[in-house]
All heavy atoms as TSV, in Angstrom:
chain	resi	resn	atom	element	x	y	z
A	1	MET	N	N	4.349	-3.576	-5.864
A	1	MET	CA	C	4.549	-2.974	-4.569
A	1	MET	C	C	4.725	-1.468	-4.752
A	1	MET	O	O	5.370	-1.016	-5.668
A	1	MET	CB	C	5.768	-3.577	-3.887
A	1	MET	CG	C	6.027	-2.887	-2.579
A	1	MET	SD	S	7.102	-3.646	-1.353
A	1	MET	CE	C	8.448	-4.314	-2.180
A	2	LEU	N	N	4.124	-0.718	-3.869
A	2	LEU	CA	C	4.189	0.733	-3.908
A	2	LEU	C	C	5.465	1.211	-3.220
A	2	LEU	O	O	5.655	1.004	-2.037
A	2	LEU	CB	C	2.965	1.320	-3.201
A	2	LEU	CG	C	2.844	2.829	-3.176
A	2	LEU	CD1	C	2.666	3.371	-4.581
A	2	LEU	CD2	C	1.672	3.239	-2.318
A	3	LEU	N	N	6.372	1.822	-3.997
A	3	LEU	CA	C	7.623	2.304	-3.437
A	3	LEU	C	C	7.606	3.803	-3.197
A	3	LEU	O	O	8.142	4.291	-2.213
A	3	LEU	CB	C	8.791	1.945	-4.369
A	3	LEU	CG	C	9.021	0.448	-4.568
A	3	LEU	CD1	C	10.131	0.222	-5.575
A	3	LEU	CD2	C	9.366	-0.208	-3.256
A	4	TYR	N	N	7.046	4.543	-4.130
A	4	TYR	CA	C	6.987	5.988	-3.967
A	4	TYR	C	C	5.619	6.465	-4.404
A	4	TYR	O	O	5.156	6.030	-5.461
A	4	TYR	CB	C	8.059	6.694	-4.793
A	4	TYR	CG	C	7.984	8.190	-4.587
A	4	TYR	CD1	C	8.550	8.765	-3.467
A	4	TYR	CD2	C	7.308	9.001	-5.477
A	4	TYR	CE1	C	8.463	10.120	-3.239
A	4	TYR	CE2	C	7.210	10.366	-5.255
A	4	TYR	CZ	C	7.797	10.917	-4.156
A	4	TYR	OH	O	7.694	12.257	-3.922
A	5	PRO	N	N	4.981	7.315	-3.696
A	5	PRO	CA	C	5.362	7.826	-2.385
A	5	PRO	C	C	5.250	6.738	-1.321
A	5	PRO	O	O	4.446	5.823	-1.457
A	5	PRO	CB	C	4.388	8.958	-2.121
A	5	PRO	CG	C	3.241	8.717	-3.026
A	5	PRO	CD	C	3.746	7.908	-4.178
A	6	ALA	N	N	6.032	6.891	-0.287
A	6	ALA	CA	C	6.069	5.889	0.779
A	6	ALA	C	C	4.720	5.801	1.489
A	6	ALA	O	O	4.038	6.800	1.677
A	6	ALA	CB	C	7.157	6.237	1.789
A	7	ILE	N	N	4.350	4.596	1.863
A	7	ILE	CA	C	3.061	4.370	2.532
A	7	ILE	C	C	2.972	5.158	3.830
A	7	ILE	O	O	1.899	5.645	4.192
A	7	ILE	CB	C	2.804	2.862	2.755
A	7	ILE	CG1	C	1.368	2.601	3.208
A	7	ILE	CG2	C	3.772	2.290	3.756
A	7	ILE	CD1	C	0.349	2.755	2.149
A	8	ASP	N	N	4.095	5.337	4.530
A	8	ASP	CA	C	4.078	6.109	5.777
A	8	ASP	C	C	3.700	7.563	5.525
A	8	ASP	O	O	2.969	8.164	6.309
A	8	ASP	CB	C	5.438	6.036	6.476
A	8	ASP	CG	C	5.734	4.632	6.973
A	8	ASP	OD1	O	4.779	3.890	7.260
A	8	ASP	OD2	O	6.920	4.285	7.052
A	9	LYS	N	N	4.177	8.128	4.420
A	9	LYS	CA	C	3.821	9.510	4.078
A	9	LYS	C	C	2.345	9.593	3.681
A	9	LYS	O	O	1.645	10.531	4.065
A	9	LYS	CB	C	4.694	10.036	2.948
A	9	LYS	CG	C	4.394	11.477	2.615
A	9	LYS	CD	C	5.315	12.032	1.555
A	9	LYS	CE	C	4.935	13.480	1.277
A	9	LYS	NZ	N	5.731	14.069	0.226
A	10	LEU	N	N	1.877	8.615	2.946
A	10	LEU	CA	C	0.474	8.618	2.526
A	10	LEU	C	C	-0.460	8.476	3.725
A	10	LEU	O	O	-1.525	9.090	3.755
A	10	LEU	CB	C	0.222	7.489	1.527
A	10	LEU	CG	C	0.835	7.676	0.146
A	10	LEU	CD1	C	0.744	6.390	-0.646
A	10	LEU	CD2	C	0.154	8.812	-0.589
A	11	LYS	N	N	-0.075	7.667	4.714
A	11	LYS	CA	C	-0.934	7.464	5.880
A	11	LYS	C	C	-1.093	8.727	6.717
A	11	LYS	O	O	-2.054	8.842	7.473
A	11	LYS	CB	C	-0.400	6.325	6.737
A	11	LYS	CG	C	-0.692	4.966	6.129
A	11	LYS	CD	C	-0.163	3.756	6.871
A	11	LYS	CE	C	0.271	3.908	8.255
A	11	LYS	NZ	N	0.803	2.685	8.870
A	12	THR	N	N	-0.190	9.693	6.578
A	12	THR	CA	C	-0.349	10.952	7.311
A	12	THR	C	C	-1.440	11.822	6.695
A	12	THR	O	O	-1.910	12.748	7.336
A	12	THR	CB	C	0.970	11.747	7.355
A	12	THR	OG1	O	1.339	12.135	6.024
A	12	THR	CG2	C	2.074	10.950	8.007
A	13	GLN	N	N	-1.850	11.511	5.479
A	13	GLN	CA	C	-2.868	12.289	4.778
A	13	GLN	C	C	-4.295	11.807	5.059
A	13	GLN	O	O	-5.246	12.491	4.724
A	13	GLN	CB	C	-2.628	12.241	3.260
A	13	GLN	CG	C	-1.271	12.724	2.825
A	13	GLN	CD	C	-1.097	14.209	2.997
A	13	GLN	OE1	O	-2.054	14.970	2.910
A	13	GLN	NE2	N	0.120	14.633	3.269
A	14	VAL	N	N	-4.420	10.611	5.638
A	14	VAL	CA	C	-5.733	10.000	5.846
A	14	VAL	C	C	-5.840	9.439	7.257
A	14	VAL	O	O	-4.864	9.366	7.982
A	14	VAL	CB	C	-5.986	8.878	4.815
A	14	VAL	CG1	C	-6.045	9.433	3.414
A	14	VAL	CG2	C	-4.928	7.802	4.915
A	15	ASP	N	N	-7.046	9.003	7.619
A	15	ASP	CA	C	-7.257	8.454	8.961
A	15	ASP	C	C	-7.107	6.939	9.027
A	15	ASP	O	O	-7.008	6.370	10.100
A	15	ASP	CB	C	-8.619	8.870	9.503
A	15	ASP	CG	C	-9.776	8.375	8.657
A	15	ASP	OD1	O	-9.546	7.856	7.551
A	15	ASP	OD2	O	-10.924	8.519	9.093
A	16	SER	N	N	-7.090	6.262	7.869
A	16	SER	CA	C	-6.939	4.814	7.867
A	16	SER	C	C	-6.450	4.326	6.510
A	16	SER	O	O	-6.551	5.037	5.504
A	16	SER	CB	C	-8.266	4.118	8.206
A	16	SER	OG	O	-9.174	4.265	7.136
A	17	LYS	N	N	-5.938	3.113	6.480
A	17	LYS	CA	C	-5.502	2.515	5.220
A	17	LYS	C	C	-6.692	2.313	4.284
A	17	LYS	O	O	-6.561	2.424	3.074
A	17	LYS	CB	C	-4.821	1.176	5.479
A	17	LYS	CG	C	-3.481	1.280	6.143
A	17	LYS	CD	C	-2.894	-0.111	6.347
A	17	LYS	CE	C	-1.637	-0.055	7.161
A	17	LYS	NZ	N	-1.090	-1.399	7.405
A	18	TYR	N	N	-7.851	2.019	4.862
A	18	TYR	CA	C	-9.054	1.826	4.060
A	18	TYR	C	C	-9.411	3.105	3.302
A	18	TYR	O	O	-9.694	3.077	2.110
A	18	TYR	CB	C	-10.223	1.392	4.952
A	18	TYR	CG	C	-11.520	1.265	4.199
A	18	TYR	CD1	C	-11.764	0.171	3.387
A	18	TYR	CD2	C	-12.496	2.252	4.281
A	18	TYR	CE1	C	-12.946	0.053	2.682
A	18	TYR	CE2	C	-13.677	2.147	3.580
A	18	TYR	CZ	C	-13.899	1.048	2.786
A	18	TYR	OH	O	-15.059	0.940	2.078
A	19	THR	N	N	-9.362	4.235	3.993
A	19	THR	CA	C	-9.652	5.517	3.360
A	19	THR	C	C	-8.661	5.786	2.237
A	19	THR	O	O	-9.043	6.238	1.154
A	19	THR	CB	C	-9.608	6.657	4.396
A	19	THR	OG1	O	-10.545	6.375	5.427
A	19	THR	CG2	C	-9.935	7.990	3.776
A	20	LEU	N	N	-7.403	5.508	2.487
A	20	LEU	CA	C	-6.370	5.700	1.469
A	20	LEU	C	C	-6.648	4.847	0.239
A	20	LEU	O	O	-6.566	5.329	-0.892
A	20	LEU	CB	C	-4.998	5.361	2.052
A	20	LEU	CG	C	-3.830	5.385	1.083
A	20	LEU	CD1	C	-3.648	6.766	0.488
A	20	LEU	CD2	C	-2.562	4.937	1.781
A	21	CYS	N	N	-7.015	3.609	0.459
A	21	CYS	CA	C	-7.312	2.701	-0.643
A	21	CYS	C	C	-8.485	3.200	-1.484
A	21	CYS	O	O	-8.415	3.214	-2.709
A	21	CYS	CB	C	-7.604	1.311	-0.084
A	21	CYS	SG	S	-7.998	0.088	-1.326
A	22	ILE	N	N	-9.544	3.623	-0.829
A	22	ILE	CA	C	-10.725	4.112	-1.540
A	22	ILE	C	C	-10.410	5.403	-2.309
A	22	ILE	O	O	-10.801	5.554	-3.468
A	22	ILE	CB	C	-11.900	4.336	-0.553
A	22	ILE	CG1	C	-12.321	2.999	0.075
A	22	ILE	CG2	C	-13.076	5.019	-1.233
A	22	ILE	CD1	C	-12.795	1.956	-0.914
A	23	MET	N	N	-9.692	6.329	-1.653
A	23	MET	CA	C	-9.324	7.587	-2.320
A	23	MET	C	C	-8.491	7.322	-3.569
A	23	MET	O	O	-8.755	7.891	-4.631
A	23	MET	CB	C	-8.523	8.484	-1.368
A	23	MET	CG	C	-9.340	9.184	-0.326
A	23	MET	SD	S	-8.305	10.141	0.816
A	23	MET	CE	C	-7.414	11.223	-0.261
A	24	ALA	N	N	-7.477	6.480	-3.444
A	24	ALA	CA	C	-6.592	6.191	-4.569
A	24	ALA	C	C	-7.343	5.484	-5.698
A	24	ALA	O	O	-7.161	5.809	-6.874
A	24	ALA	CB	C	-5.411	5.355	-4.106
A	25	ALA	N	N	-8.204	4.549	-5.345
A	25	ALA	CA	C	-8.964	3.821	-6.365
A	25	ALA	C	C	-9.925	4.743	-7.114
A	25	ALA	O	O	-10.011	4.685	-8.343
A	25	ALA	CB	C	-9.734	2.674	-5.721
A	26	LYS	N	N	-10.627	5.601	-6.381
A	26	LYS	CA	C	-11.570	6.519	-7.037
A	26	LYS	C	C	-10.841	7.519	-7.925
A	26	LYS	O	O	-11.283	7.819	-9.040
A	26	LYS	CB	C	-12.407	7.255	-5.993
A	26	LYS	CG	C	-13.469	6.384	-5.363
A	26	LYS	CD	C	-14.334	7.178	-4.408
A	26	LYS	CE	C	-15.441	6.313	-3.848
A	26	LYS	NZ	N	-16.378	7.080	-3.025
A	27	ARG	N	N	-9.709	8.034	-7.445
A	27	ARG	CA	C	-8.952	8.995	-8.244
A	27	ARG	C	C	-8.346	8.322	-9.469
A	27	ARG	O	O	-8.344	8.893	-10.557
A	27	ARG	CB	C	-7.863	9.660	-7.395
A	27	ARG	CG	C	-7.043	10.656	-8.157
A	27	ARG	CD	C	-7.898	11.803	-8.701
A	27	ARG	NE	N	-7.073	12.702	-9.457
A	27	ARG	CZ	C	-7.480	13.424	-10.501
A	27	ARG	NH1	N	-8.754	13.388	-10.879
A	27	ARG	NH2	N	-6.661	14.205	-11.145
A	28	ALA	N	N	-7.852	7.095	-9.319
A	28	ALA	CA	C	-7.308	6.357	-10.460
A	28	ALA	C	C	-8.396	6.128	-11.508
A	28	ALA	O	O	-8.143	6.245	-12.709
A	28	ALA	CB	C	-6.707	5.033	-10.002
A	29	ARG	N	N	-9.607	5.839	-11.057
A	29	ARG	CA	C	-10.729	5.656	-11.990
A	29	ARG	C	C	-11.035	6.968	-12.724
A	29	ARG	O	O	-11.282	6.978	-13.921
A	29	ARG	CB	C	-11.961	5.167	-11.235
A	29	ARG	CG	C	-13.223	5.051	-12.087
A	29	ARG	CD	C	-13.087	4.078	-13.206
A	29	ARG	NE	N	-12.969	2.746	-12.669
A	29	ARG	CZ	C	-12.831	1.654	-13.412
A	29	ARG	NH1	N	-12.819	1.740	-14.712
A	29	ARG	NH2	N	-12.722	0.492	-12.849
A	30	ASP	N	N	-11.003	8.087	-11.996
A	30	ASP	CA	C	-11.212	9.397	-12.633
A	30	ASP	C	C	-10.166	9.651	-13.714
A	30	ASP	O	O	-10.484	10.143	-14.806
A	30	ASP	CB	C	-11.140	10.526	-11.598
A	30	ASP	CG	C	-12.356	10.594	-10.696
A	30	ASP	OD1	O	-13.387	9.965	-11.028
A	30	ASP	OD2	O	-12.276	11.277	-9.659
A	31	LEU	N	N	-8.911	9.334	-13.418
A	31	LEU	CA	C	-7.836	9.536	-14.391
A	31	LEU	C	C	-8.031	8.637	-15.607
A	31	LEU	O	O	-7.829	9.076	-16.746
A	31	LEU	CB	C	-6.474	9.275	-13.745
A	31	LEU	CG	C	-6.062	10.290	-12.680
A	31	LEU	CD1	C	-4.872	9.768	-11.880
A	31	LEU	CD2	C	-5.739	11.631	-13.302
A	32	THR	N	N	-8.446	7.401	-15.372
A	32	THR	CA	C	-8.716	6.476	-16.476
A	32	THR	C	C	-9.853	6.984	-17.348
A	32	THR	O	O	-9.837	6.818	-18.569
A	32	THR	CB	C	-9.061	5.074	-15.925
A	32	THR	OG1	O	-7.959	4.613	-15.136
A	32	THR	CG2	C	-9.329	4.089	-17.031
A	33	ASP	N	N	-10.828	7.633	-16.720
A	33	ASP	CA	C	-11.978	8.164	-17.454
A	33	ASP	C	C	-11.687	9.489	-18.149
A	33	ASP	O	O	-12.582	10.066	-18.762
A	33	ASP	CB	C	-13.175	8.334	-16.509
A	33	ASP	CG	C	-13.755	6.995	-16.067
A	33	ASP	OD1	O	-13.477	5.972	-16.723
A	33	ASP	OD2	O	-14.487	6.981	-15.059
A	34	GLY	N	N	-10.457	10.006	-18.028
A	34	GLY	CA	C	-10.069	11.189	-18.786
A	34	GLY	C	C	-9.926	12.482	-18.012
A	34	GLY	O	O	-9.670	13.523	-18.611
A	35	LYS	N	N	-10.099	12.444	-16.700
A	35	LYS	CA	C	-9.920	13.677	-15.919
A	35	LYS	C	C	-8.443	14.075	-15.956
A	35	LYS	O	O	-7.561	13.217	-16.029
A	35	LYS	CB	C	-10.364	13.470	-14.476
A	35	LYS	CG	C	-11.826	13.100	-14.352
A	35	LYS	CD	C	-12.624	14.187	-13.739
A	35	LYS	CE	C	-14.100	13.860	-13.771
A	35	LYS	NZ	N	-14.681	13.648	-12.485
A	36	PRO	N	N	-8.141	15.374	-15.888
A	36	PRO	CA	C	-6.737	15.812	-15.996
A	36	PRO	C	C	-5.931	15.509	-14.729
A	36	PRO	O	O	-6.464	15.473	-13.629
A	36	PRO	CB	C	-6.856	17.324	-16.199
A	36	PRO	CG	C	-8.169	17.685	-15.595
A	36	PRO	CD	C	-9.068	16.495	-15.799
A	37	GLN	N	N	-4.628	15.321	-14.932
A	37	GLN	CA	C	-3.708	15.120	-13.813
A	37	GLN	C	C	-3.510	16.440	-13.086
A	37	GLN	O	O	-3.505	17.500	-13.695
A	37	GLN	CB	C	-2.342	14.657	-14.311
A	37	GLN	CG	C	-2.322	13.298	-14.902
A	37	GLN	CD	C	-0.905	12.905	-15.319
A	37	GLN	OE1	O	0.062	13.509	-14.916
A	37	GLN	NE2	N	-0.818	11.875	-16.148
A	38	LEU	N	N	-3.329	16.376	-11.780
A	38	LEU	CA	C	-3.104	17.572	-10.976
A	38	LEU	C	C	-1.630	17.786	-10.668
A	38	LEU	O	O	-1.261	18.810	-10.088
A	38	LEU	CB	C	-3.892	17.464	-9.669
A	38	LEU	CG	C	-5.403	17.274	-9.833
A	38	LEU	CD1	C	-6.062	17.103	-8.474
A	38	LEU	CD2	C	-6.007	18.441	-10.584
A	39	THR	N	N	-0.792	16.831	-11.037
A	39	THR	CA	C	0.641	16.918	-10.779
A	39	THR	C	C	1.397	16.214	-11.894
A	39	THR	O	O	0.824	15.400	-12.619
A	39	THR	CB	C	0.991	16.288	-9.414
A	39	THR	OG1	O	2.365	16.520	-9.137
A	39	THR	CG2	C	0.712	14.815	-9.380
A	40	LEU	N	N	2.665	16.518	-12.016
A	40	LEU	CA	C	3.506	15.806	-12.966
A	40	LEU	C	C	4.001	14.532	-12.311
A	40	LEU	O	O	4.444	14.542	-11.166
A	40	LEU	CB	C	4.694	16.668	-13.376
A	40	LEU	CG	C	4.342	17.954	-14.114
A	40	LEU	CD1	C	5.604	18.761	-14.373
A	40	LEU	CD2	C	3.638	17.650	-15.415
A	41	ALA	N	N	3.908	13.436	-13.035
A	41	ALA	CA	C	4.319	12.148	-12.477
A	41	ALA	C	C	5.298	11.471	-13.422
A	41	ALA	O	O	5.182	11.592	-14.641
A	41	ALA	CB	C	3.097	11.263	-12.260
A	42	GLU	N	N	6.262	10.774	-12.836
A	42	GLU	CA	C	7.244	10.042	-13.628
A	42	GLU	C	C	6.629	8.804	-14.253
A	42	GLU	O	O	7.060	8.354	-15.296
A	42	GLU	CB	C	8.423	9.638	-12.744
A	42	GLU	CG	C	9.138	10.826	-12.147
A	42	GLU	CD	C	10.100	10.424	-11.037
A	42	GLU	OE1	O	10.215	9.219	-10.733
A	42	GLU	OE2	O	10.714	11.332	-10.483
A	43	ASN	N	N	5.617	8.264	-13.620
A	43	ASN	CA	C	4.957	7.050	-14.064
A	43	ASN	C	C	3.625	7.420	-14.704
A	43	ASN	O	O	2.959	8.359	-14.272
A	43	ASN	CB	C	4.744	6.122	-12.865
A	43	ASN	CG	C	4.453	4.709	-13.279
A	43	ASN	OD1	O	3.924	4.457	-14.346
A	43	ASN	ND2	N	4.797	3.771	-12.416
A	44	ASP	N	N	3.209	6.671	-15.707
A	44	ASP	CA	C	1.947	6.984	-16.372
A	44	ASP	C	C	0.792	6.100	-15.927
A	44	ASP	O	O	-0.298	6.182	-16.472
A	44	ASP	CB	C	2.110	6.897	-17.887
A	44	ASP	CG	C	2.504	5.511	-18.364
A	44	ASP	OD1	O	2.924	4.695	-17.528
A	44	ASP	OD2	O	2.394	5.251	-19.579
A	45	LYS	N	N	1.011	5.284	-14.897
A	45	LYS	CA	C	-0.068	4.423	-14.398
A	45	LYS	C	C	-1.007	5.258	-13.522
A	45	LYS	O	O	-0.561	6.018	-12.670
A	45	LYS	CB	C	0.504	3.266	-13.597
A	45	LYS	CG	C	1.326	2.319	-14.442
A	45	LYS	CD	C	1.868	1.186	-13.619
A	45	LYS	CE	C	2.703	0.265	-14.499
A	45	LYS	NZ	N	3.332	-0.791	-13.708
A	46	PRO	N	N	-2.326	5.110	-13.715
A	46	PRO	CA	C	-3.288	5.920	-12.964
A	46	PRO	C	C	-3.164	5.815	-11.448
A	46	PRO	O	O	-3.278	6.816	-10.745
A	46	PRO	CB	C	-4.647	5.396	-13.434
A	46	PRO	CG	C	-4.382	4.803	-14.767
A	46	PRO	CD	C	-2.986	4.271	-14.716
A	47	LEU	N	N	-2.904	4.624	-10.914
A	47	LEU	CA	C	-2.796	4.472	-9.470
A	47	LEU	C	C	-1.552	5.186	-8.929
A	47	LEU	O	O	-1.602	5.807	-7.872
A	47	LEU	CB	C	-2.776	2.994	-9.077
A	47	LEU	CG	C	-2.811	2.719	-7.580
A	47	LEU	CD1	C	-4.035	3.365	-6.928
A	47	LEU	CD2	C	-2.797	1.236	-7.318
A	48	SER	N	N	-0.457	5.141	-9.670
A	48	SER	CA	C	0.761	5.845	-9.254
A	48	SER	C	C	0.548	7.350	-9.251
A	48	SER	O	O	0.991	8.057	-8.341
A	48	SER	CB	C	1.924	5.489	-10.176
A	48	SER	OG	O	2.223	4.128	-10.089
A	49	ILE	N	N	-0.148	7.848	-10.255
A	49	ILE	CA	C	-0.454	9.273	-10.322
A	49	ILE	C	C	-1.363	9.660	-9.159
A	49	ILE	O	O	-1.154	10.688	-8.508
A	49	ILE	CB	C	-1.108	9.624	-11.681
A	49	ILE	CG1	C	-0.122	9.362	-12.823
A	49	ILE	CG2	C	-1.585	11.071	-11.694
A	49	ILE	CD1	C	-0.761	9.368	-14.191
A	50	ALA	N	N	-2.370	8.837	-8.890
A	50	ALA	CA	C	-3.314	9.118	-7.802
A	50	ALA	C	C	-2.609	9.177	-6.456
A	50	ALA	O	O	-2.854	10.094	-5.664
A	50	ALA	CB	C	-4.412	8.056	-7.774
A	51	THR	N	N	-1.715	8.228	-6.185
A	51	THR	CA	C	-1.021	8.247	-4.899
A	51	THR	C	C	-0.088	9.443	-4.782
A	51	THR	O	O	0.059	10.007	-3.708
A	51	THR	CB	C	-0.242	6.939	-4.657
A	51	THR	OG1	O	0.661	6.705	-5.742
A	51	THR	CG2	C	-1.186	5.773	-4.482
A	52	LYS	N	N	0.508	9.855	-5.885
A	52	LYS	CA	C	1.359	11.043	-5.837
A	52	LYS	C	C	0.517	12.287	-5.557
A	52	LYS	O	O	0.908	13.155	-4.782
A	52	LYS	CB	C	2.137	11.211	-7.137
A	52	LYS	CG	C	3.115	12.361	-7.067
A	52	LYS	CD	C	4.083	12.395	-8.192
A	52	LYS	CE	C	5.054	13.544	-7.906
A	52	LYS	NZ	N	5.836	13.902	-9.023
A	53	GLU	N	N	-0.655	12.384	-6.172
A	53	GLU	CA	C	-1.547	13.515	-5.913
A	53	GLU	C	C	-1.997	13.543	-4.449
A	53	GLU	O	O	-2.075	14.608	-3.846
A	53	GLU	CB	C	-2.762	13.454	-6.841
A	53	GLU	CG	C	-2.432	13.729	-8.292
A	53	GLU	CD	C	-3.608	13.573	-9.220
A	53	GLU	OE1	O	-4.669	13.054	-8.796
A	53	GLU	OE2	O	-3.481	13.961	-10.380
A	54	ILE	N	N	-2.261	12.383	-3.876
A	54	ILE	CA	C	-2.654	12.315	-2.462
A	54	ILE	C	C	-1.496	12.760	-1.574
A	54	ILE	O	O	-1.672	13.539	-0.643
A	54	ILE	CB	C	-3.130	10.899	-2.090
A	54	ILE	CG1	C	-4.444	10.584	-2.818
A	54	ILE	CG2	C	-3.322	10.764	-0.582
A	54	ILE	CD1	C	-4.853	9.127	-2.760
A	55	SER	N	N	-0.291	12.284	-1.871
A	55	SER	CA	C	0.867	12.634	-1.034
A	55	SER	C	C	1.196	14.120	-1.105
A	55	SER	O	O	1.726	14.685	-0.149
A	55	SER	CB	C	2.090	11.809	-1.426
A	55	SER	OG	O	2.636	12.254	-2.640
A	56	GLU	N	N	0.869	14.766	-2.223
A	56	GLU	CA	C	1.124	16.196	-2.391
A	56	GLU	C	C	-0.082	17.045	-1.979
A	56	GLU	O	O	-0.122	18.243	-2.247
A	56	GLU	CB	C	1.525	16.490	-3.824
A	56	GLU	CG	C	2.861	15.866	-4.201
A	56	GLU	CD	C	3.255	16.091	-5.640
A	56	GLU	OE1	O	2.470	16.700	-6.397
A	56	GLU	OE2	O	4.354	15.638	-6.017
A	57	SER	N	N	-1.071	16.430	-1.375
A	57	SER	CA	C	-2.276	17.091	-0.851
A	57	SER	C	C	-3.147	17.741	-1.922
A	57	SER	O	O	-3.891	18.674	-1.645
A	57	SER	CB	C	-1.898	18.121	0.221
A	57	SER	OG	O	-1.253	17.492	1.294
A	58	TYR	N	N	-3.070	17.241	-3.147
A	58	TYR	CA	C	-3.989	17.721	-4.182
A	58	TYR	C	C	-5.351	17.056	-4.043
A	58	TYR	O	O	-6.357	17.611	-4.459
A	58	TYR	CB	C	-3.436	17.440	-5.583
A	58	TYR	CG	C	-2.293	18.331	-5.968
A	58	TYR	CD1	C	-1.007	17.818	-6.134
A	58	TYR	CD2	C	-2.478	19.686	-6.172
A	58	TYR	CE1	C	0.053	18.629	-6.493
A	58	TYR	CE2	C	-1.432	20.509	-6.524
A	58	TYR	CZ	C	-0.172	19.975	-6.687
A	58	TYR	OH	O	0.874	20.788	-7.037
A	59	ILE	N	N	-5.359	15.871	-3.472
A	59	ILE	CA	C	-6.591	15.111	-3.264
A	59	ILE	C	C	-6.785	14.945	-1.759
A	59	ILE	O	O	-5.873	14.554	-1.044
A	59	ILE	CB	C	-6.506	13.721	-3.919
A	59	ILE	CG1	C	-6.171	13.815	-5.402
A	59	ILE	CG2	C	-7.790	12.936	-3.697
A	59	ILE	CD1	C	-7.234	14.498	-6.235
A	60	SER	N	N	-7.974	15.260	-1.288
A	60	SER	CA	C	-8.279	15.101	0.129
A	60	SER	C	C	-9.704	14.572	0.260
A	60	SER	O	O	-10.381	14.337	-0.728
A	60	SER	CB	C	-8.115	16.428	0.875
A	60	SER	OG	O	-9.019	17.375	0.373
A	61	TYR	N	N	-10.151	14.417	1.474
A	61	TYR	CA	C	-11.497	13.916	1.704
A	61	TYR	C	C	-12.099	14.638	2.898
A	61	TYR	O	O	-11.400	15.281	3.667
A	61	TYR	CB	C	-11.498	12.400	1.955
A	61	TYR	CG	C	-10.881	12.034	3.285
A	61	TYR	CD1	C	-11.686	11.744	4.371
A	61	TYR	CD2	C	-9.508	11.994	3.467
A	61	TYR	CE1	C	-11.139	11.422	5.594
A	61	TYR	CE2	C	-8.945	11.669	4.685
A	61	TYR	CZ	C	-9.761	11.390	5.737
A	61	TYR	OH	O	-9.219	11.073	6.952
A	62	LYS	N	N	-13.391	14.518	3.017
A	62	LYS	CA	C	-14.090	15.082	4.157
A	62	LYS	C	C	-14.998	13.997	4.720
A	62	LYS	O	O	-15.845	13.462	4.010
A	62	LYS	CB	C	-14.929	16.288	3.723
A	62	LYS	CG	C	-15.699	16.925	4.856
A	62	LYS	CD	C	-16.518	18.102	4.369
A	62	LYS	CE	C	-17.317	18.684	5.508
A	62	LYS	NZ	N	-18.180	19.783	5.057
A	63	ARG	N	N	-14.787	13.672	5.956
A	63	ARG	CA	C	-15.593	12.643	6.624
A	63	ARG	C	C	-16.870	13.294	7.136
A	63	ARG	O	O	-16.834	14.271	7.852
A	63	ARG	CB	C	-14.792	12.032	7.775
A	63	ARG	CG	C	-15.518	11.052	8.595
A	63	ARG	CD	C	-15.428	9.616	8.158
A	63	ARG	NE	N	-14.055	9.211	7.882
A	63	ARG	CZ	C	-13.753	8.273	7.001
A	63	ARG	NH1	N	-14.706	7.662	6.333
A	63	ARG	NH2	N	-12.506	7.926	6.774
A	64	GLU	N	N	-18.004	12.742	6.731
A	64	GLU	CA	C	-19.294	13.272	7.184
A	64	GLU	C	C	-19.859	12.354	8.249
A	64	GLU	O	O	-19.845	11.139	8.106
A	64	GLU	CB	C	-20.254	13.370	6.000
A	64	GLU	CG	C	-19.810	14.399	4.970
A	64	GLU	CD	C	-20.821	14.561	3.866
A	64	GLU	OE1	O	-21.985	14.147	4.040
A	64	GLU	OE2	O	-20.455	15.093	2.826
A	65	ASN	N	N	-20.349	12.952	9.303
A	65	ASN	CA	C	-20.993	12.175	10.365
A	65	ASN	C	C	-22.437	11.924	9.970
A	65	ASN	O	O	-23.186	12.859	9.717
A	65	ASN	CB	C	-20.930	12.923	11.694
A	65	ASN	CG	C	-19.516	13.035	12.212
A	65	ASN	OD1	O	-18.690	12.191	11.916
A	65	ASN	ND2	N	-19.242	14.076	12.950
A	66	VAL	N	N	-22.810	10.676	9.965
A	66	VAL	CA	C	-24.170	10.292	9.621
A	66	VAL	C	C	-24.823	9.723	10.863
A	66	VAL	O	O	-24.320	8.800	11.490
A	66	VAL	CB	C	-24.183	9.236	8.487
A	66	VAL	CG1	C	-25.599	8.814	8.185
A	66	VAL	CG2	C	-23.474	9.771	7.260
A	67	GLU	N	N	-25.960	10.309	11.231
A	67	GLU	CA	C	-26.678	9.829	12.401
A	67	GLU	C	C	-27.632	8.720	11.980
A	67	GLU	O	O	-28.305	8.803	10.972
A	67	GLU	CB	C	-27.460	10.970	13.040
A	67	GLU	CG	C	-26.576	12.041	13.632
A	67	GLU	CD	C	-27.381	13.124	14.334
A	67	GLU	OE1	O	-28.516	12.836	14.733
A	67	GLU	OE2	O	-26.845	14.218	14.462
A	68	ILE	N	N	-27.662	7.672	12.781
A	68	ILE	CA	C	-28.532	6.536	12.502
A	68	ILE	C	C	-29.700	6.565	13.474
A	68	ILE	O	O	-29.516	6.598	14.688
A	68	ILE	CB	C	-27.758	5.216	12.658
A	68	ILE	CG1	C	-26.588	5.190	11.675
A	68	ILE	CG2	C	-28.673	4.022	12.456
A	68	ILE	CD1	C	-25.674	4.003	11.845
A	69	ASP	N	N	-30.910	6.586	12.925
A	69	ASP	CA	C	-32.114	6.564	13.746
A	69	ASP	C	C	-32.409	5.129	14.170
A	69	ASP	O	O	-32.382	4.207	13.377
A	69	ASP	CB	C	-33.316	7.119	12.981
A	69	ASP	CG	C	-33.134	8.593	12.671
A	69	ASP	OD1	O	-32.448	9.275	13.445
A	69	ASP	OD2	O	-33.674	9.054	11.644
A	70	GLU	N	N	-32.705	4.976	15.434
A	70	GLU	CA	C	-33.033	3.629	15.930
A	70	GLU	C	C	-34.501	3.504	16.207
A	70	GLU	O	O	-35.194	4.359	16.534
A	70	GLU	CB	C	-32.247	3.351	17.192
A	70	GLU	CG	C	-30.786	3.216	16.896
A	70	GLU	CD	C	-30.005	2.836	18.148
A	70	GLU	OE1	O	-30.566	2.240	19.072
A	70	GLU	OE2	O	-28.822	3.147	18.165
């Protein structure tokens, strides 16, 4: 269970829980693959580090509008 950062704080950084999940998973994968940490974390687990980076606004996203031709 995720205790810190609180899910309520993380949800203020994104538009949906789905976006948060994808952001955290992709960032955790980057950390596992050797990318450097952007913040100091008490825990060494990649997902914990990723969520802390999101809560501190080191990681963000940009939603692109895609038009669908009919």
